[in-house]
C-alpha positions as CSV (number, residue, x, y, z in Angstrom):
1,X,-17.8,5.5,31.7
2,X,-20.4,3.6,29.7
3,X,-19.5,3.2,26.0
4,X,-20.6,1.0,23.2
5,X,-18.1,-1.3,21.6
6,X,-17.3,1.0,18.6
7,X,-16.6,3.9,21.0
8,X,-14.4,1.6,23.2
9,X,-12.4,0.6,20.1
10,X,-11.8,4.2,19.1
11,X,-10.8,5.1,22.7
12,X,-8.4,2.1,22.8
13,X,-6.8,3.3,19.5
14,X,-6.2,6.7,21.1
15,X,-4.6,5.0,24.1
16,X,-2.2,3.3,21.7
17,X,-1.2,6.6,20.1
18,X,-2.9,5.9,16.8
19,X,-3.0,9.0,14.7
20,X,-3.8,7.5,11.2
21,X,-6.2,4.8,10.0
22,X,-6.5,3.6,6.4
23,X,-9.7,1.9,5.5
24,X,-12.9,1.4,3.6
25,X,-16.4,1.3,5.2
26,X,-19.2,-1.1,4.7
27,X,-22.3,-2.4,6.4
28,X,-20.9,-4.5,9.2
29,X,-18.4,-1.8,10.3
30,X,-20.8,1.1,10.1
31,X,-21.0,1.5,13.9
32,X,-17.2,1.8,14.1
33,X,-17.1,4.4,11.4
34,X,-19.9,6.3,13.2
35,X,-17.8,6.3,16.4
36,X,-14.8,7.4,14.4
37,X,-16.9,10.4,13.3
38,X,-18.1,11.3,16.7
39,X,-15.0,10.4,18.9
40,X,-12.1,10.2,16.4
41,X,-10.6,13.6,17.2
42,X,-6.8,13.4,16.7
43,X,-7.1,10.5,14.2
44,X,-6.9,11.0,10.5
45,X,-8.8,8.5,8.4
46,X,-7.6,8.0,4.8
47,X,-10.3,6.5,2.6
48,X,-8.5,4.3,0.0
49,X,-9.8,3.1,-3.3
50,X,-9.6,-0.6,-2.3
51,X,-9.1,-2.5,1.0
52,X,-5.9,-4.0,-0.4
53,X,-4.6,-0.4,-0.8
54,X,-5.5,0.3,2.8
55,X,-3.5,-2.7,4.1
56,X,-0.5,-1.7,2.0
57,X,-0.8,1.9,3.2
58,X,-0.9,0.8,6.8
59,X,2.2,-1.3,6.1
60,X,4.0,1.5,4.4
61,X,3.1,3.8,7.3
62,X,4.5,1.3,9.8
63,X,7.8,0.8,7.8
64,X,8.4,4.5,7.4
65,X,7.5,5.6,10.9
66,X,8.3,2.6,13.1
67,X,4.8,2.8,14.6
68,X,2.0,0.2,14.3
69,X,0.0,0.6,11.1
70,X,-3.8,0.4,11.4
71,X,-6.4,-0.5,8.7
72,X,-10.2,-1.0,8.8
73,X,-12.3,-3.2,6.6
74,X,-15.9,-4.5,6.7
75,X,-16.9,-8.1,6.7
76,X,-16.8,-10.6,3.8
77,X,-15.0,-9.3,0.7
78,X,-13.8,-6.2,2.6
79,X,-12.0,-8.4,5.0
80,X,-10.6,-10.8,2.4
81,X,-9.3,-7.9,0.4
82,X,-6.9,-7.2,3.3
83,X,-5.4,-10.7,3.1
84,X,-2.6,-10.0,0.6
85,X,-1.5,-6.9,2.6
86,X,-1.6,-8.8,5.9
87,X,0.5,-11.6,4.3
88,X,2.9,-9.0,3.0
89,X,3.4,-7.6,6.5
90,X,3.7,-11.0,8.0
91,X,6.5,-12.1,5.7
92,X,8.4,-8.9,6.3
93,X,7.8,-8.7,10.1
94,X,5.9,-5.4,10.0
95,X,3.8,-4.3,13.0
96,X,0.2,-3.8,11.8
97,X,-3.3,-4.2,13.4
98,X,-6.1,-4.9,11.0
99,X,-9.6,-4.2,12.4
100,X,-12.5,-6.0,10.6
101,X,-16.2,-6.2,11.5
102,X,-18.2,-9.3,11.0
103,X,-21.9,-10.2,11.0
104,X,-23.7,-10.4,14.3
105,X,-22.8,-13.3,16.7
106,X,-26.2,-15.1,16.1
107,X,-25.5,-14.9,12.4
108,X,-22.1,-16.5,12.4
109,X,-21.8,-19.9,10.7
110,X,-25.1,-19.5,8.8
111,X,-23.7,-18.3,5.4
112,X,-25.0,-14.8,6.2
113,X,-24.7,-12.0,3.8
114,X,-21.0,-10.9,3.6
115,X,-20.0,-13.4,6.2
116,X,-16.5,-14.9,6.1
117,X,-14.3,-16.6,8.7
118,X,-11.5,-14.1,8.4
119,X,-9.9,-15.3,11.6
120,X,-9.5,-18.8,10.1
121,X,-8.4,-17.4,6.8
122,X,-5.7,-15.2,8.3
123,X,-4.4,-17.6,11.0
124,X,-1.3,-18.7,8.9
125,X,-0.4,-15.1,8.0
126,X,-0.8,-13.2,11.3
127,X,1.3,-13.2,14.4
128,X,-2.0,-13.7,16.3
129,X,-5.6,-13.0,15.6
130,X,-8.9,-12.7,17.4
131,X,-12.6,-12.7,17.0
132,X,-14.4,-10.7,19.6
133,X,-17.9,-11.9,20.5
134,X,-18.2,-10.3,24.0
135,X,-17.9,-6.5,24.4
136,X,-16.4,-7.1,27.9
137,X,-13.3,-8.6,26.2
138,X,-13.0,-5.9,23.5
139,X,-10.7,-3.4,25.2
140,X,-8.2,-5.9,26.5
141,X,-8.1,-7.7,23.2
142,X,-7.3,-4.5,21.3
143,X,-4.6,-3.7,23.8
144,X,-3.1,-7.2,23.5
145,X,-3.2,-6.9,19.7
146,X,-1.0,-3.8,19.7
147,X,1.4,-5.3,22.3
148,X,1.8,-8.5,20.2
149,X,2.3,-6.5,17.0
150,X,5.2,-4.6,18.5
151,X,6.9,-7.1,20.8
152,X,9.9,-9.2,19.8
153,X,9.8,-10.0,16.1
154,X,7.0,-7.6,14.9
155,X,4.1,-8.7,12.8
156,X,0.4,-8.2,11.9
157,X,-2.5,-8.9,14.2
158,X,-6.1,-9.1,13.1
159,X,-9.0,-8.2,15.4
160,X,-12.4,-9.2,14.0
161,X,-15.4,-7.8,15.9
162,X,-19.0,-9.0,15.5
163,X,-21.5,-6.2,14.7
164,X,-23.5,-6.8,17.8
165,X,-20.4,-6.2,19.9
166,X,-19.8,-2.9,18.1
167,X,-23.2,-1.8,19.4
168,X,-23.2,-3.4,22.9
169,X,-22.6,-1.2,25.9
170,X,-20.2,-1.8,28.8
171,X,-17.9,0.1,31.2
172,X,-14.7,1.5,29.8
173,X,-11.7,2.7,31.8
174,X,-8.7,4.2,30.0
175,X,-5.4,2.5,30.5
176,X,-1.9,3.6,29.5
177,X,-0.2,1.2,27.2
178,X,2.7,-0.8,28.8
179,X,6.1,0.0,27.3
180,X,7.4,-2.4,24.7
181,X,10.8,-3.6,26.0
182,X,13.4,-5.4,23.9
183,X,13.5,-9.1,24.3
184,X,16.7,-9.9,26.3
185,X,15.6,-12.8,28.5
186,X,17.0,-15.3,25.9
187,X,20.5,-13.7,25.7
188,X,22.7,-16.3,27.3
189,X,26.2,-15.5,28.7
190,X,27.6,-18.7,27.2
191,X,26.4,-17.7,23.7
192,X,28.0,-14.3,24.1
193,X,31.3,-15.8,25.1
194,X,31.2,-18.2,22.2
195,X,30.3,-15.4,19.8
196,X,33.3,-13.3,21.1
197,X,35.6,-16.3,20.6
198,X,34.5,-16.6,16.9
199,X,34.8,-12.8,16.4
200,X,38.3,-12.6,17.9
201,X,39.6,-15.6,16.0
202,X,38.4,-14.5,12.6
203,X,40.8,-13.3,9.9
204,X,38.2,-12.7,7.1
205,X,34.9,-11.7,8.7
206,X,31.8,-10.3,6.9
207,X,28.7,-8.8,8.4
208,X,25.4,-9.7,6.8
209,X,22.7,-7.2,7.9
210,X,19.0,-8.0,7.5
211,X,15.6,-6.5,8.3
212,X,16.1,-7.2,12.0
213,X,18.5,-4.3,12.1
214,X,15.7,-2.0,11.0
215,X,13.0,-3.3,13.3
216,X,15.2,-3.2,16.4
217,X,16.5,0.3,15.6
218,X,20.0,-1.1,15.7
219,X,21.7,0.9,12.9
220,X,23.9,2.9,15.2
221,X,24.9,-0.2,17.2
222,X,25.7,-2.0,13.9
223,X,27.9,0.9,12.7
224,X,29.8,0.7,16.0
225,X,30.1,-3.1,15.7
226,X,31.5,-2.8,12.1
227,X,34.2,-0.4,13.3
228,X,35.2,-2.7,16.1
229,X,35.2,-5.8,13.9
230,X,36.9,-4.0,11.0
231,X,34.8,-6.0,8.5
232,X,32.9,-5.4,5.2
233,X,29.1,-5.3,5.2
234,X,26.6,-6.9,2.9
235,X,22.8,-6.7,3.3
236,X,19.5,-8.3,2.3
237,X,16.8,-6.5,0.5
238,X,15.0,-6.0,3.9
239,X,18.2,-4.7,5.5
240,X,18.7,-1.8,3.2
241,X,19.7,1.3,5.1
242,X,20.6,-0.6,8.2
243,X,24.2,0.2,7.3
244,X,25.0,3.4,5.4
245,X,25.1,2.4,1.7
246,X,27.6,5.2,0.9
247,X,30.3,3.8,3.3
248,X,33.4,2.2,1.6
249,X,32.9,-0.9,3.8
250,X,29.5,-1.5,2.2
251,X,29.7,-4.0,-0.6
252,X,26.1,-4.2,-1.7
253,X,23.3,-6.7,-1.6
254,X,23.9,-10.4,-1.2
255,X,22.3,-13.2,-3.3
256,X,20.4,-13.6,-6.5
257,X,20.8,-10.0,-7.7
258,X,23.5,-9.0,-5.3
259,X,26.8,-7.6,-6.4
260,X,29.6,-9.8,-7.5
261,X,31.7,-8.3,-4.8
262,X,29.2,-9.2,-2.1
263,X,28.8,-12.8,-3.3
264,X,32.5,-13.4,-3.8
265,X,33.4,-11.9,-0.5
266,X,31.0,-14.0,1.5
267,X,32.2,-17.1,-0.3
268,X,35.8,-16.3,0.5
269,X,35.2,-15.3,4.2
270,X,36.0,-17.4,7.2
271,X,33.2,-15.9,9.4
272,X,29.8,-14.6,8.4
273,X,28.1,-12.6,11.1
274,X,24.4,-12.7,10.4
275,X,22.5,-9.8,12.1
276,X,18.7,-10.0,12.0
277,X,18.5,-11.9,8.7
278,X,16.8,-15.2,8.0
279,X,18.7,-16.7,5.0
280,X,16.0,-16.3,2.4
281,X,16.3,-18.6,-0.6
282,X,16.9,-15.5,-2.8
283,X,20.0,-14.8,-0.6
284,X,21.5,-18.2,-0.2
285,X,20.8,-19.7,-3.7
286,X,21.8,-23.4,-3.3
287,X,21.7,-23.9,0.4
288,X,24.0,-26.9,0.4
289,X,26.7,-24.8,-1.3
290,X,26.2,-21.6,0.6
291,X,29.3,-20.3,2.4
292,X,30.9,-23.7,2.5
293,X,33.7,-23.7,5.0
294,X,32.6,-20.4,6.5
295,X,31.7,-20.3,10.1
296,X,28.3,-18.8,10.8
297,X,27.4,-16.6,13.8
298,X,23.7,-15.7,13.7
299,X,22.0,-13.0,15.9
300,X,18.2,-13.0,15.8
301,X,15.3,-12.3,18.1
302,X,13.4,-15.3,16.7
303,X,14.7,-18.7,17.9
304,X,12.8,-20.4,15.1
305,X,15.1,-18.8,12.5
306,X,18.2,-20.4,14.0
307,X,19.4,-23.4,11.9
308,X,16.2,-23.3,9.9
309,X,17.9,-23.0,6.5
310,X,21.6,-22.7,7.1
311,X,23.3,-24.5,10.1
312,X,25.1,-22.1,12.5
313,X,28.2,-22.5,14.5
314,X,27.1,-20.1,17.2
315,X,23.9,-18.3,17.7
316,X,22.7,-15.5,20.1
317,X,19.0,-15.2,20.5
318,X,17.6,-11.8,21.5
319,X,16.9,-8.3,20.4
320,X,19.5,-7.4,17.8
321,X,20.3,-4.0,19.3
322,X,20.7,-5.4,22.8
323,X,23.0,-8.2,21.6
324,X,25.1,-5.7,19.6
325,X,25.4,-3.4,22.6
326,X,26.8,-6.3,24.7
327,X,29.3,-7.3,22.0
328,X,30.4,-3.7,21.4
329,X,31.2,-3.4,25.1
330,X,33.3,-6.5,25.2
331,X,34.9,-7.0,21.7
332,X,38.4,-5.6,21.5
333,X,39.1,-3.6,18.4
334,X,40.1,-5.9,15.5
335,X,42.5,-5.2,12.7
336,X,41.8,-6.9,9.3
337,X,43.5,-4.3,7.0
338,X,44.8,-6.9,4.5
339,X,41.3,-8.5,4.2
340,X,39.7,-5.1,3.8
341,X,42.3,-4.2,1.1
342,X,41.4,-7.4,-0.8
343,X,37.7,-6.7,-0.6
344,X,38.2,-3.1,-1.9
345,X,40.2,-4.5,-4.8
346,X,37.2,-6.8,-5.6
347,X,34.9,-3.8,-5.4
348,X,36.9,-1.8,-7.9
349,X,37.1,-4.9,-10.2
350,X,33.3,-5.5,-10.3
351,X,31.4,-2.3,-10.3
352,X,27.7,-2.2,-11.3
353,X,27.4,-1.2,-15.0
354,X,24.7,-0.1,-17.5
355,X,24.3,1.8,-20.7
356,X,24.3,5.5,-20.0
357,X,23.4,6.6,-23.6
358,X,19.7,5.7,-23.4
359,X,16.9,5.8,-20.8
360,X,17.3,2.7,-18.5
361,X,16.0,1.6,-15.1
362,X,19.4,2.0,-13.5
363,X,19.9,5.4,-15.0
364,X,16.5,6.5,-13.7
365,X,17.3,5.3,-10.2
366,X,20.8,7.0,-10.2
367,X,19.2,10.3,-11.3
368,X,16.5,9.9,-8.6
369,X,19.2,9.4,-6.0
370,X,21.1,12.4,-7.2
371,X,18.1,14.7,-7.3
372,X,16.8,13.7,-3.9
373,X,20.3,13.8,-2.3
374,X,19.8,10.2,-1.2
375,X,17.2,11.3,1.4
376,X,13.9,10.1,-0.2
377,X,11.7,7.3,1.1
378,X,11.5,4.9,-1.8
379,X,8.8,2.3,-2.1
380,X,8.7,-0.3,-4.9
381,X,6.6,-2.9,-6.3
382,X,8.2,-6.3,-7.3
383,X,10.4,-7.2,-10.2
384,X,13.2,-5.7,-12.2
385,X,12.6,-2.2,-11.0
386,X,12.7,-3.4,-7.4
387,X,16.1,-4.9,-7.9
388,X,17.4,-1.8,-9.7
389,X,16.2,0.4,-6.8
390,X,18.0,-1.9,-4.4
391,X,21.2,-1.8,-6.5
392,X,21.4,1.8,-7.5
393,X,19.8,3.9,-4.8
394,X,22.3,4.3,-1.9
395,X,20.2,4.0,1.2
396,X,21.9,5.8,4.0
397,X,19.6,5.2,6.9
398,X,16.8,2.8,8.0
399,X,13.2,3.1,6.9
400,X,14.1,4.5,3.5
401,X,13.3,1.5,1.4
402,X,9.7,0.1,1.6
403,X,9.4,-3.1,-0.4
404,X,7.7,-6.5,-0.3
405,X,10.7,-8.8,0.3
406,X,9.2,-12.0,1.5
407,X,5.8,-12.3,-0.3
408,X,6.9,-10.4,-3.4
409,X,3.6,-8.5,-3.8
410,X,3.0,-6.8,-7.1
411,X,0.9,-3.7,-6.5
412,X,2.3,-3.0,-3.1
413,X,4.2,0.2,-3.7
414,X,1.7,2.9,-4.4
415,X,-0.4,2.2,-1.3
416,X,2.8,1.9,0.8
417,X,4.0,5.3,-0.6
418,X,0.7,6.9,0.4
419,X,1.0,5.5,3.9
420,X,4.7,6.6,4.2
421,X,3.9,10.2,3.0
422,X,1.0,10.5,5.4
423,X,3.2,9.3,8.3
424,X,6.3,11.3,7.2
425,X,4.8,14.4,5.5
426,X,8.2,16.2,5.5
427,X,9.9,13.5,3.5
428,X,10.1,13.1,-0.3
429,X,8.3,9.9,-1.1
430,X,8.7,8.1,-4.4
431,X,7.2,4.8,-5.6
432,X,9.0,2.9,-8.4
433,X,6.9,0.4,-10.3
434,X,7.0,-1.6,-13.5
435,X,4.1,-1.2,-15.8
436,X,2.8,-4.7,-14.9
437,X,2.8,-3.9,-11.2
438,X,1.4,-0.4,-11.7
439,X,-1.7,-1.8,-13.4
440,X,-2.6,-3.8,-10.3
441,X,-3.4,-1.0,-7.8
442,X,-3.1,2.2,-9.8
443,X,-6.6,3.1,-8.6
444,X,-4.8,4.3,-5.4
445,X,-3.8,7.3,-7.5
446,X,-7.3,8.6,-6.8
447,X,-6.6,8.3,-3.1
448,X,-3.5,10.4,-3.4
449,X,-5.1,12.9,-5.7
450,X,-8.3,13.3,-3.5
451,X,-6.2,13.9,-0.4
452,X,-3.5,16.0,-2.2
453,X,-0.8,13.6,-1.1
454,X,2.4,14.7,-3.1
455,X,4.0,11.5,-4.0
456,X,6.1,10.8,-7.1
457,X,5.1,7.6,-9.1
458,X,7.8,6.4,-11.5
459,X,6.7,3.7,-13.9
460,X,9.6,1.9,-15.6
461,X,7.5,0.9,-18.6
462,X,9.0,-1.8,-20.8
463,X,5.6,-3.1,-22.0
464,X,6.4,-6.6,-20.7
465,X,6.4,-8.4,-17.4
466,X,10.1,-7.7,-17.1
467,X,11.5,-10.1,-14.5
468,X,9.4,-13.0,-15.7
469,X,10.5,-12.3,-19.3
470,X,14.1,-12.1,-18.1
471,X,13.8,-15.7,-16.7
472,X,12.0,-16.8,-20.0
473,X,14.9,-15.2,-21.9
474,X,17.7,-16.9,-19.9
475,X,16.1,-20.2,-18.8
476,X,13.1,-20.9,-21.0
477,X,14.4,-20.7,-24.5
478,X,13.0,-17.2,-25.2
479,X,9.4,-18.5,-25.0
480,X,7.6,-15.4,-23.9
481,X,4.4,-17.0,-22.7
482,X,1.9,-14.3,-21.5
483,X,4.6,-11.7,-20.6
484,X,4.1,-9.2,-23.4
485,X,1.7,-6.4,-22.5
486,X,0.6,-5.3,-25.9
487,X,-2.1,-2.7,-25.4
488,X,-2.8,1.0,-25.7
489,X,-2.8,2.0,-22.0
490,X,-1.8,5.6,-21.7
491,X,-0.6,6.1,-18.1
492,X,-0.3,9.9,-18.5
493,X,-4.0,10.1,-19.5
494,X,-4.9,7.7,-16.7
495,X,-3.1,9.9,-14.2
496,X,-4.8,13.0,-15.4
497,X,-8.2,11.2,-15.4
498,X,-7.6,10.4,-11.7
499,X,-6.7,13.9,-10.8
500,X,-2.9,13.6,-10.8
501,X,-0.3,15.0,-13.2
502,X,1.6,12.9,-15.6
503,X,4.4,13.0,-18.1
504,X,5.9,10.5,-20.6
505,X,9.7,10.4,-21.1
506,X,12.0,8.6,-23.5
507,X,15.4,10.1,-22.8
508,X,17.6,10.7,-19.7
509,X,17.2,14.5,-20.3
510,X,13.4,14.3,-20.4
511,X,13.4,12.2,-17.3
512,X,15.5,14.8,-15.4
513,X,13.1,17.6,-16.4
514,X,10.0,15.5,-15.5
515,X,11.5,14.5,-12.1
516,X,12.2,18.2,-11.3
517,X,8.6,19.0,-12.0
518,X,7.3,16.0,-10.0
519,X,9.4,16.9,-7.0
520,X,8.0,20.4,-7.0
521,X,4.4,19.3,-7.5
522,X,1.8,19.7,-4.7
523,X,0.0,16.5,-5.6
524,X,0.7,13.0,-7.1
525,X,2.8,13.0,-10.3
526,X,3.3,10.0,-12.6
527,X,6.4,9.7,-14.8
528,X,6.0,7.1,-17.5
529,X,9.5,6.1,-18.4
530,X,9.7,4.2,-21.7
531,X,12.6,1.7,-21.4
532,X,13.7,-1.3,-23.5
533,X,11.8,-4.5,-23.1
534,X,15.1,-6.6,-23.1
535,X,16.9,-4.6,-20.4
536,X,17.9,-7.0,-17.6
537,X,18.9,-7.0,-14.0
538,X,22.5,-8.0,-13.6
539,X,24.4,-9.4,-11.8
540,X,22.3,-12.6,-11.4
541,X,22.6,-16.0,-9.8
542,X,20.6,-18.8,-11.6
543,X,17.9,-20.5,-9.5
544,X,19.4,-23.0,-7.0
545,X,22.9,-22.2,-8.1
546,X,25.7,-21.3,-5.6
547,X,26.0,-17.5,-5.1
548,X,29.6,-17.7,-6.3
549,X,28.3,-18.5,-9.8
550,X,27.0,-14.9,-10.1
551,X,27.1,-13.6,-13.7
552,X,26.3,-10.5,-15.8
553,X,26.0,-9.6,-19.4
554,X,29.7,-9.7,-20.0
555,X,29.9,-13.3,-18.8
556,X,27.1,-14.2,-21.2
557,X,29.0,-12.7,-24.1
558,X,32.2,-14.7,-23.5
């Protein structure tokens, strides 16, 4: 059938099973929005308050559902406003397709109104990107974009379409999307045999689970592998929920704000089995001192991650779930009871601790966990609250924690929560932010209110930029340069002014009552939690220090 480019785009999105788009219209993309109006049956469009909010919502939708997130933006500033969200998705390997429209082909390169080279701008932060200047190429380009976003190590793809292409007419024929198969062609038998030799010879193994466990849907395979290996499990921020956080074998997060038990156990191990993790600097600390004398077995779909930061003894390249299935079929059941007893003793010796007598970030997170029965989808912004969420909410399953791990994007969480709730309407969705982060994209409260999206927004409000202030306190001689937010912002009134509900709390009892009301609300609800400006995230490893030098408040007081 004969369709114009905008209609072809919408039909291609339907082919790919797209049911939700987050976006913001403008002049260059008007033809596409018109086609969405006339042909977009079955697709929900969520108009956000800002294009950055649209990109974060698409990201949160993808993380929560496992599908490809989709966002729309117009040319120029509309497109550039997506950049932070695209980079966030790229750093965390999130499948997303960003559709932008540009000026007409004859206007390119002439400094036309709202013209920008978004393909060039996003080249370093996309898995791949395109500019479509010929309507004949449009359908196949969109199909390739979705395949690339989902295949292997996932990531964002940008498709920029010139305005004349959105209006040009050509023949369209529907095609069923090809199935996305796990990458197994790189799994070598010699690598599997070498891995099995390491596993069977280990006396003190530890499993380190990363985001690859989530993206490859390998949680069940990982649980079976842990039982066979009889080993404790630590995780990265991106790996939360890949292994049940309530299991006794789980030791907590590894690295800068990991538990003492996790850091000490990895340091004392004889084998670290790295499953879908990339050795972030926040995990390894001083790379030269990381896991000295410990053999490293790394399993990852991306060959570029092998030996990039930490040298490995053995590596297996391929889809994490596929590799674990092979190992699970061939690994004899191991018995490391003495090692596991030693690890449990460490866990009892070094529990996470905080002051229960006043309202604190950890207390808020623990009460949230209790009142949601550990079943909520939790998004966060970046900072102290993010680390408290990772430490004190016990994530039992994948896709429960949505957070910017690689880029560290302040202002990410509210948009992500909106995307998650739209994608998973039957789930309780809670965003946790600091007051500094909340200010950045709190305009998305209007998006949630306008669409009656019932999310809970918790603001841990210490009136400072908490994580930066913590570093200033510990490493910069208490010189609090530009980290005190000394103003009269009233987040409850702001919430009410945007059509949401809000409540300010100062005690644990007030928080519990407010959270009960928020969980029962039929729209967005903001809880402004007044906490101490000097509360800190512990344990902690100083920048570039070995992870074994982890410390907490009690160590500072000695």
